[in-house]
N, C-alpha and C positions, 0 to 999 in steps of 0.2 A: 136818377135824382143825384145830384153830387154830394148830399149831405146825409150823414147818417144820425139818427136821433140819439139823444143822450141815453146811456145807459153804462152798465159796468161798475166802474170805481166808485159810484156812489149808490149804486144798486136802483136806480130810477128805471122804471120800465121803459120799455121801447115805444116811441109814438110810431103809428102806422103812416106811413108816407107813401102815396101813389109815386110811380117810376115811370120814366117813358116807356112806349113800347119798343122791344128789341126784336130782332129778327129770331124766329124759331130755326134751330138747326134741324135742316131737310135730312129725314129718314132715319132721326134719333128713335132707338128704341128704348123702352123704359122696362126695368123689372121692380117690382112692387115687392117690399119685405113686410113682414109684420111685426107687430111691438104690442106692449102693454103700457100703461101709466097709471099712477096711483097720487096721494095727498102731498101736503104743504107747509111753507112759513113765510113770515115775513121778516127782513131785516132793517134794523133802525137806519135812517139815513143819518151818515156820521156828519157832526157839526164841528167836533174837535180832533185835534191831532196830537194825542199823546206821544209824549217822548219814549223811545227806546233806549237802551243803554249798550250800544254797539261796542262791542269787545273786538279787538284784532282787526280793526278796518284796514282797507286797503293803504291809506296813507302811512300808517303806523307800521305796517307789515312789509312794504316793499320800498326800497331806497330808492330815489330817483325817479319816482313815479308820479312827480307832481303835474304832468302834463303830457299831451301826446307828442308823438314824433320821437321817441327815444331812440337814438341810433343804434344799430345792431341788436334790436329787440326781438323778441319773439312774443306772439305768433308772427311768422314771416308771411306777409301778404304776397300772394301769386297773381295770377289771372284774375282781372276783375273790371266790371263795366257797369255804368248806370242803366238801369232795367227799366220796368214799367214805371209810368209816371201819370199823374193826375190829368184827368179830362173831364169834359163837362157831363159825362155820363157816369162817373165814378163817385165814390162815397168817401167820406172823411170821417175817421181815419182810416187807413188803407188796408190795415190789418194784413201787414207783409208775411207771407210764408214761403218756404223755399223746399224743394226736395231736388237729390241728384241722383242720377242712374249712372250706367256705365259710358253714355255717350250723350246725356242731355241733362240739361238744368231747367226744371220747371219753376216759374215763380207765379204765385197767385195774389191778388188784392182784390179790394172792393173796387170795381166788380169786373175784374178781367183776369184772364190767364195768359202766360207767355212761355213758349217754349223755344230754349236756347240751344246752340252746341255749348260745349264746354270752353271753347274759345271766346263766347260771347255773341255770336251772330244769332239774330232772332230768324227762327224757322217758321213761327207762326203765333198770331196772336188771336185771342177768342174774347168777346164778352161772355161773361159767365152765364148769363140770362140764354144766350144763343147755345153756349156748350151743354147746359143742362136742358135747353128746350122747355122752358118755363114760362114763356110768354110775358105778360105784365106783372108776374109775381114779384114781391120784393124779396131780394135775396141778400144774404150779408155773411160775414165771418167765414171766409174760405181757408181751408187747411188741405196741404198735399204731402203725402209721403211716397216713397220709392221702396218698396219690399225687395231686397236682394233675394230672399229664400223662394219667393214665388217669381221674381222677376217681372213684377207688375207695379203700377201705379194707383195710387188711392188718393182721390179729391173728395171733400165734403165741403157743404155749405147749409147754411140755415135758410130754409124757404119759410120767411114770417108769415106770408100770404096764407099758406096752407097749414101752419103749425107743424112741420116736418122738417126733418134733416135729410138732405139730398146725399147721396154716397155714390161716385161713379169709380167704377174700376177698369183699368185698360185691359183689353182682350189680348195684347201682344206686348213685348217688352218697349214697342215704341210709342211714346205718349202723343204723337201727332197721328195715330191710327185710329181704331175703332175702341169705344167704350161701351160698358153695361152700366146701366143706373137704376138705382135702388132708392126708396124712400123708407126712412123710420120715423114715426112707426107708419105701417103700409097705409093708413087711411089718415086723411086730413083731420086736423085736432084744432079746437078753439084756444088752445093754449098756446103760449110763445115760447118757443125752444130757442134761449139765448146763447150766445157762443159756444157752439159745439166744438169739442176739443176731439181730435181724432188720434187714434193710438193703434198702429199695427204690430202684432206679434207673430210669435211661431204658429199659433193655432187659430187665432181670434183677430177680429177687428173690433175695437171699442169705440164707440161714440159717446160721450158724456156732455150733458146739457144742463143749464139753469132754467128751470120752468117758471114762467110767470103765467097769471091767470088771462092775461090779454097783452097784446102789444101796443098798448096805449099808456098815457099818463096815469090812467087808474089802475092799471095792471099790478097786481100782489105776488110777491114771490111765493111759490108754492113748494120749492125744493128742489135738490138736485138728483138727477136721474142718470144713468148709464145703461147701455145697450150693448150686449156682446153678441156678435156675430160669427158665424162659422167661416173663417176665412177660405177654406179649400173650395167650400161651395160658393162663396163670391167669386174666385177666381175661374172657377170650372162656368159660370155662368148660370148657376142653378137658378130657375125662375123665382122660387121662393126659399131663399137661403135660411137657414135655422137662425133663430134669435133668441136669446134671453134678456128679459129686462129687470132692473132693480125697480124697487118702490121709489116714488118721490118722496125722498127724505128731507123734511123741513129744518132738519138739525144739519144739514150739510150745506156747502155753497161751493161750487166748482170744483168737483173731483175731477182731477187732470189725469188722463191716460200718459203713461210713459212711453217716451221713444225708446222701442226695445232695439237695440244695436247689435243683436247678436242672437242665436238662438237659446230658447228657454222655454220649459214646460209650462211656465207661469207666466202672467203679465202683471205689472205693477200699475197702481195710480197713487197719487198723492193730493192732498189737500191742506192749505193752512186753516184751521178752525177759526170761526168767528167767534168772539166774545161780545156780550151785550153791549159793552163799551167801545166797539169798532177797534179793538186790539185783536191780538193773535198770540197765544203762547204755546199752541200745540202743533205739531206737523203729525198727519194722519198718513200711514202707508197701508195701501190696500193691496192685497195679493189675490189675484184671480187665476183660478185652476178650473180644469175641465174644459169642454166645448159643448155648446148646443150642436145637435139635440139631446146629448146626454146631460149629465148632472153638471152645473157650474156652481162652484164654490167661491166664496168671498170671505177672506179673513182680514181683520182691522188691527193694527198696531199703532198706539199712539207714542209719542215722544214729546216731552216738554222742550220747548225752545227757548231762546231769548225774546223778550217780548218785541212784538212787532207792531207798528203803528201805521195809520193813513199817511202816504206821503204827502208833502205840501205841494202846492202848484210850483212849476218850475219855470224860474225866468227865463227870457230868451231876447238876445240882441234884436234890436230894431223893431221891437213893440212892447207897449206896455201891458198886452195881454199874456199871461202866462200860458204854459202847457200844462194839460192835464195828464199827470201820470197814474191816473187809475188807483187802485187799490192794492191790496197785499194778496189777491188771488195768486195762484202758481203761474207764471208766466211761461215757463218752459222747465222740462225735467226729461232726463235721459240716463239709460241704463247702458252698460257695457261691461262684461268682465267681472260682474259682482260688486261694481260700484254704481251707486244711484246718486246723481247730481240734481239739485233744484234749485230754481230762482225766482224770485218776486220782487216787485217793487215795495219799498217801505220808507219810512221816516227815521233820519239819523239827526240827533240833537248834537249840538257843538258848543262847549262852553263859551260864552259872552258874544257868540255868532248866531246868525240865523239857522234854523232848521233846513236841511236839504232833503231832496229825494235821493234815496241811495238805493243798493240792491242787496237783498239779503240771499246768501250762499249758503245751502245745507249739502252735506254728504251722509247718506244713509247706506248703512250695510243690511239689504234686504234679507240676508241669510239668518241674521240674529235680530233683526228688525231696530237695531240700535242706531242712534244718530252720532255720526262720527264727527262730523265738522259743523259749526254754526258760527258765522262771521258775516260781516258787511263789507261791500265794496262802496267807499263812500269817499267824499271829499268836501271840504270847507267851501271852496270856491266855485264847484258845480254841481249840478243835478245829473243823476244818473237814473236810467230807467229802462224797462222792457227788455230783460236778458233773454237771450236764445243760446243754447249750447249743444256742443257736439262732442263725441268722444272718438279719437281715432282709434286704429287697432290696437294700440300698446296702452290705451287708456288714459292719454293724454287729454286734458279737456281744454277746449276752445270756447271762449264765450265773446258773443257780439251784443252792443248794448247802445242805447242812445245817451246822448248828453246835451246839455245847453247850459247858459248862464246869461247874466245881464252882459258879459262880453263875448258870447259865443251864439251863433246860429244853430239851431239844432242839426246835429251831426251825429256820426258814428265812430264808436271805438272797439278795440277787441282788447281781450287779454287772455291768459291761459296759466295752467299749471300742470306739471308731471306728476305721477303718483307717488315719487320718492320724495317730493317737495316738502318742507316743515309744514305741519298743521297752519291752516288760515293764512298762507303764503300764495299770493299771485304774482305773477310776471308783471313787469312795467306796462303802462297802456301804451297800445299802438292806434294811431290815428288810421281809420278805413277811410273816412269821406266827410270833409268839412261841409256844412250847411253854407248856401249862399243867400239866404234869406231867411226871415222868420216864416212859421208855418201859422198861417191864420184863414185858411181855408173856411173854417168852421169853428165858431166861437161862442156857443151857447152860455150864457150866464157869465159872459166875460172871462171865460178861461177855454182855451183852444183844445180841440180834441186831437190826440195823438195816439200812436201805437196802432190797434190795442196790444199786440205783440209782433215780436219778429221771427225770423228763420233761421236754422242752422241745420246743416246735414252732413252725413259721413259720405265719403266718395268709395263706392263699392270697387272701382278699378285701381284705386291708389291707397293702400291702407293707412298713409301718413298724412293724408289731406283731409281737410274738411272744407265745408262751404258755410258761408255767412252772407245773411241779408237783412236789410233794416230801411228804416226811412229817414230822410234828410229834408230841412227845410230850404224852399226855394223862393219865397217870397211870393211876388205876384203870379208866378208860374205854378203854385200851388205844390204839393208834396212830390217829391221823387224817391226812388229807391236805388240801391247800390247792391250789386252781387260781388263778393270777392271769395277767391280761394285763399287756403292759409294753411301752415304748417306749424305745429307746436314743437318748439326746438328746446333743447337743454341749453340754457345760458351759462356758459363759462365765463363769469366776469371777473377777471385776474389783474393783478398787478403786482410789482415786486418791490422791495425796499432793500438797502444796504445798511447793516449796522456800522455806525462810526466810521464812515467813509463815504467819499463823493460817488455819484452814480457813474459807473463805467460807460464806455460806447458800445459794449456790447451788452446782450440781453438773454435771459433764458428762452427757451422755445417749449411752445404747447403743441403737443401732437394729439389729433383728433380726427373724426370722421365727419364730413360734410357732404351731404347730399351723396352719400354712397361713396366718396372717394376720400382716401387718407389726405390730411392737410397739416401742415407746421406753420407756426407763425411766431414772431418775436412777442413777448410780453413786455409792457411799459411800466413806467413808475406810476402812470394814471389808469384807473381802472379801464380796461378793454374788455368788450364782450365778443366771445367766440361763439358761435351757434353749432352745437354739435348735434348729429343724428341720436334720439333718443336710443338708450340700451346700447351703445356702443362704448369701447373704452376711450380714456383720454389719459394723458401724461404729461408731466413738466419735467424738464431737466433737472437734476437734483445739483448739477454743476454747471458752470460756465467760465471760461477764461478771458482774461483781457486779450487784446490784439497781439500784444507783445508775448504772450503767453508767459509772463513774469508774475502774474497774479491771477488767483482763482477765486470763484465766489461760489460758496457752498450752502445749501439749504440747512437751517437748524435742525439738528437731530430731533427736536422734540415737534418739528412742524412738517416732517417728511410725509405724514399719512395725508397731507394735505395736495401733496403732489400727484395724486393719480385717482382714479375713480371710473365708475361707470356712469353713464349720462342718463341715469333714471330720475335725477332732479338737477336743479339748476344750483348753481353754487355761487359765492361771491367771496373771495379769498385774497387778501394781501400775503404774499409768500416773502418772509424775511429771509435774506441771504447774510452771511459774513464773509468779510475779506480773508484771504489766505494770500501770504507771500510764497513766490516759488524760490526754491534753493536747487540751483542747477548743479549737478554734479557729474563732472567731466572725467571719465576712467581712462588712463592711458593704457597701452598694451602691457599685458603681463600681471594683471592683478583684478581685483573687485573691490567695491567700496559696499559695506552695510551700513543702514541707516537706521536710526531709531528715534522717533518723535512721538512722544506720549505712547498711545498704544498701537501706533502705525511703525511697522518695520518692514524692511525690503532690501535687496541688493542690486546694485548697478553692474552690469558685467562689463567685461574687459572690453576697451575699444568702443564703448558706447556713452551717450549722455542721458541721465535720467533726472527727473525733477519731482520734488517732494515739496508737497504745499502744506504750509503750518500756519496758525494764526500768528498774528504779529507778538512779537517777543518771545515767540516758541523758541525751545532750544532742541536742537538736532544733534545728535551723537553719530559720530562718524568713526569706522574702523576699516583701514585699508588692509587688505591681505594680498601678498604676491599668490598667483594661480599656480606656482610649482617653484622647486628650489633653484632653478634657473633665472629667477627675478627676484629682486629685492625693492622694497618700497624707498622711494627716493625724496619724497616729501611732498607738501602741499603748496598750492599757488591759488591765487584769487582772493576771496574775502577772508582766507585762513592761511597760514603758512607754517612751516616746521617741519622737523623731521619725524615727529611721532607719529605712528600709524593710528593712534585713537585721538581723536580731538573732538570738541564741541563747538558749535556755533550758534549764537542767538540771532533769529531771523526777524529783523525789525524792518525790512524792505526786501526787495528783490535782491537775491544773493547768488553767488555762483561760487564753485570750488572746482580745482583740477587736482587729482591724484596722479603723480608721476611713478613710474616703474622703471627700473633698469635691470640689464643683466648682471648677475652675481659674479664678480671676477674672481673671488675667493672660491666660489664653486666651481668656476671653469678652472682655475689652477689646480684646485683638488681633482677635478675631473681630469686634467690633462696628466697630473702625477700618476693618477689612477690608471690612465691609458698607457703611460711610459713603463710603469711597473708591471701592468699585464703583459705589455710587449716582450719587456726583458725576461720575463718568466717564461714566455713562450719559446723564445730563442734558445734558453738554457734548457729547457725541457726536450727541444727537438734535438739539441746536440747530444744530450746524454742518450737519447734513443739511439743516434748513430753508433756511438761507442760501444754499446750494449749488443750490437748484432754479431754473432758467431761467423770464423772464417770459413770460406766454402773450399772443397779439393779442389785440385788442378784437373781438368778434365784429361781422360785417358783416351790416346789416339786410336783409332781402329787398326787390328792387324790384317795384313796383306795375304789373301789367299787365291793362288792362280787358277784360272778356271779350267776344267777338264775339256779336253778335245771334244769336238761333236761326234755323235756316233753317225755310223755310215747307214744310209737307208737300207732298208731291207731288200734282198733281190726279188 
C-alpha cells in the first residue's frame, strides 16, 4: 500500500491497513530474540501551537544566511545522486534513513532498501518485505546503521501486524551478502510498536519504541519502552542473543537512542519530555551501562531547555495543502568525542509575522550531564524540519534538513559548525537539492505527510567526510530522495580595507591548507570565503607593497592577532591596513646612512639602496657616516640636499635621497706627506748605518816555500 496511516506528530494511533502480497526472500533464516513488556500512558491530541522564545536563531547568528546557494560555503558537497523514489508499493512518508560503510551506502525507505557504491551506482534494491521475509505483514519505519567496530550492518523496522520490531544483522561486511534476522520481543504481541529507533554502541544494540494498545484509530498510548541487546552475540549469530527490556513508561515518549560515533563503555539516549499542554521544556539524557546477560543500568539526567512547541503546518509551493512537520520528538542525535548533539522540529514565533516550523538544536555534555547550547535554526520566510546530523572525526557537525515555503517546493539544505565556533553559530545554508513539485502523495485531514526523519552518517574510510540523505517533493511523481557526501570546512571569510587612502592594485595574501595541500590567494575589499581544512594553520600577510615599491600597507598593530589562527572555527574578519610611504635611501661607495623613524632604526650599507616605510607626514632622521678616514661625506641629493651629514625629511609621499661620499684629499695629502717623511727617514737611517761600519785590514799575501825534492824509492 502506498500510504501510511496517520501517526507521530499528533500521537494518533496507527490505522491497520492491508498491503499487497510481496515475494518472500528464498532461503531466509530467522533468529528469534526474547523480550518483556509492561504498562501505559495517553497523550493529549494537541490543538494549539504555543509560542516558543527562540534565542540566537540562525538568521540572527549567521551573516549572509538568508537563503541557499551561498558561494564558497561549508559544508562542501561532494558526490551525490538521486536515490530511492516513490512507487505504488511504497508508503508515505518515506522515513529516509542512511548508513555508509567502507565501500557502500545503504538507504532505506518505506518500503525498500537500496545498496549503492559510494559513487552512486545502484548494486541492489529490495522490497523490505522480501528482505525480511514477512509475507503480507504490514511493516514501516525502517532504520539502518553501519558499525565500524564490528564491521557489520544493522537494519530495523516495525512489523505492525505482529506487534514486533524486526532487526537484521549482516553476516559479513558486505551489505549485499547474507543477514541474520531477529524479532523483538521474541513472540508476537497485540500491542503496536510505533517508530522504532535504532542505536548501535560498543557493547549493545538498543531498540526504542512507542507502544500503543492497538494499531488502529482506537489505540491508546501505553508508554515508551526500549530493549538492550548484546551486540557481540548479535554479530556472532547467537540464536537467542541476550536482551534486557525496560518497563513501558507512560511518562516517557519517544526515547531516542543516540548514534554512537566512536568507542564508549556507555550508550546514550535522549528525549524531549512532553508537558500536558503539548510543550516541552526538559531534555532528558539517559546513560545505559552494562550489557545483558549481565547487569544493565540506566541513569537519567534532566536539563531545562527553552520552551518548545508543536510546529505549524509548513506551506509549500504548488499546493494549498501544507506539509506535516510532525512534533518535537527527537528527530536525530549523534555523539562523538564527548559531544552530544540533538535536533528536533519545533515552532518559532516571529514578531508581526506568522510562526514557522523550525529546528531546535541542543548540545549536551554527557560527562557532566549539562546542557551546553540551546538554540534554533529558523527563518521568517521558510519552514525548516526533520534534521539529521553526523559528526566527523574532528567533531565538526554536519546537519541536513528539509525546507519549504509558499515560494519553495520541498527540498533539502545543509549547514554545519566547528567545535571552536562561537556558541549558537551555524555556517550559512547550503542547498543540497531543490524540489521539483509539491509533495501531495498522502494528505489526511488536508495536511500532507512528510518525513518522518532523514538520515546522516559518518564515513569510516574518510574521517573528514559525512553523508546526508533526505526527502524532496516531485509533484505527480511522488516523493524522491537524495544522497550526498559533504565535508565541513573552516570558513575564512576575509576582506581588507585601507585607512584614509584609495585601494591599491595589490592585496594581502591568505595562506591556508585546502584538501591537504597548501594554498595562497589574494584577499579582496569585499568579503571572500576561503575553505580551510579543519585543524590546520592559516595566516594573512601583515604587509604588502604597491607594484612600484614606493608605498606599503601594514596591518594595524592592534589588529595583528586577526592575521593568523588555527582552523578549528570559522572566522569573518575585515582586516584594516594603513598606508606607509617609502623613503628610498641610495648610499654611494665610501659610507653608510643610519635612519631613525619613530621607534624604527636601521642602517643602509655602502653601495646599496634601502627603503624605509613610514606613515604619511612621518619624519625620518638620516645620518651619513664615512666608512673610513679615506672617505668624506660629500652631500645629499634627491628630495633633500646639503652638505650636513645629519638631516631630517618629512615623508608625505614617495621620497628618495642619495648620500654621496668622496675620497678625502686632505687625508691623501697627509698620507703622502707621511709616506715621504717615512721614506726620507729610511734613507737617512741607511746612510748612517753605512758610515758607522769599521775599516777592514788589508789581506796578508801567503809566503812562498819551495817544495822538498822527492825521495828515492827504496832499493
